[in-house]
C-alpha positions, -999 to 999 in steps of 0.1 A, spaced: 99 -317 -672 89 -296 -644 98 -253 -645 105 -243 -613 86 -215 -590 95 -199 -566 61 -183 -557 52 -222 -558 63 -226 -524 34 -202 -512 3 -209 -509 -11 -182 -487 -2 -153 -513 5 -166 -548 14 -131 -562 36 -120 -532 73 -118 -538 86 -138 -518 122 -112 -510 97 -86 -497 72 -110 -479 81 -121 -443 59 -153 -430 51 -153 -393 52 -181 -370 15 -191 -371 20 -184 -411 4 -155 -416 29 -135 -445 36 -97 -442 42 -78 -468 76 -59 -462 92 -39 -490 102 -12 -472 108 4 -438 70 24 -436 56 -13 -445 73 -30 -417 59 -2 -390 23 -3 -403 24 -42 -397 39 -32 -367 17 -7 -350 -14 -32 -363 5 -58 -344 1 -38 -311 -24 -29 -314 -37 -63 -318 -15 -72 -287 -39 -41 -265 -72 -59 -276 -65 -89 -265 -56 -79 -229 -33 -102 -204 -61 -127 -202 -51 -141 -234 -11 -147 -237 -12 -174 -255 -18 -153 -291 0 -122 -278 29 -144 -274 25 -157 -314 20 -118 -319 52 -111 -304 71 -135 -318 58 -122 -351 66 -84 -338 108 -101 -333 105 -113 -371 95 -77 -384 121 -58 -364 145 -79 -375 134 -78 -413 132 -41 -403 167 -34 -393 178 -54 -422 160 -30 -443 175 -2 -423 209 -14 -430 206 -23 -471 193 17 -473 222 36 -458 244 10 -475 239 20 -509 255 -4 -541 286 -4 -554 324 5 -546 337 21 -514 353 49 -515 378 58 -489 379 89 -478 407 112 -489 427 133 -466 455 160 -473 462 186 -482 449 190 -518 415 187 -507 416 222 -486 413 243 -512 
């Protein structure tokens, strides 16, 4: 009998949580538990593009693809952090609120 282990699918970073890790197109893992972590990865990748320069378009294309994945993760994190879990309450309107 085998036990399913979700961490076994990530050979590069077995200690990373699969729900908070974005895997880039080249297989690079980006740990992204929150928006500041995602922003730090994006800044680092922008700097790599700047160092590579326009003479090296192939790695820059892969880096841009990873930035695109990270921006998707950032948008999702921003959405779920702005939308707290639980039932939504409708705003009440009417004269009973004016006191």
